C-alpha angles and dihedrals in degrees: 000000000000115000089226091062097050118109124218123255122224092289128032111253118236113272114279117239118261113264112255119241114234136169135238134188109224118175091332094313125114110227125189116218135184113227118202113188127202102054125128097239140030105249137159136204142164127220137149091299091057131242113357123185127193118198142171113264098246099044112116117251090232091058091046090054095043087058091054092045088051090061094035097126089056093050096052091045094052091045088053093049090049093050093052096045098042114112130188109275103184104108118199110216110223138130111302096017120138125224125196106250125182092326094318135063138270122206119224119222119189117206134171110265149112099295096278126148130208141165124228100187105300095342115101111212115203109192096193141172118237093259097045126133099237093190089055090050095047092049092051089052097051090046088056093046089049092051091053094042098051095048091077096058092042093057090042096056096041090050087053089056093040090244127137111248113257125223111287120218136175122242131200095194120149100206107043137042094213148353136206131200126169088220101047101022128224130330125193128198106252092214088076082080088081092058132072113284093246092067094051089048088055093053093048090049089050092057096041087057086060090065087072102027113032092196142046100263126141087262090056095054089047085062095046087051091054094053095036115017093185093057096126094058095041089053093053092045090049092054089053100047092045089085093055097060114124121240113220 
């Protein structure tokens, strides 16, 4: 299960150690990979960070690398596809720039002011001082927009389950889309504001389901399906579009 889709339990676990970067020789090519030990199963995935392998702590490294080599053709194919499709993601905030917003675009207007931000429809006004950090101002505005936007699906899904809506917060986490705690409420990654609304709705439904099932059991996915029947396709699309999010 993807880490970014995991809900929190009652207390936050201690931070996991950073994956170790290692190297493999596949068909004459040196391939870097990140190895994370301590998982239940041996799995492999490729995203914008490259090849990532999760493995049980006691599994010999030779067996781990044999697994990767067995799927070497797939690894090279996916890495090549990633290189071909990857686009620059760093977005300079300036007057006239466009930001992806809920499946469409918002235009940025920069005006002289006292470092205030406001929305006029889908136009983002940055009233900035001459020395202002425009990226920081834009991030603040997007986070505020995200908090307002995700309150609606949160209330809709909790109403479906007959539950009171918990406190909603915004997250800047790099490794998960959302989290749920019965103590502190639900947090949603603000960067979802860049993607079509249906994908953010799926994440909210996923976290609301954790209010009933604090796990990823079959029962949990049944609850998710009740709230969001197309969750499988939404999850797959979210994985694909995660690599397109802009970096401000």
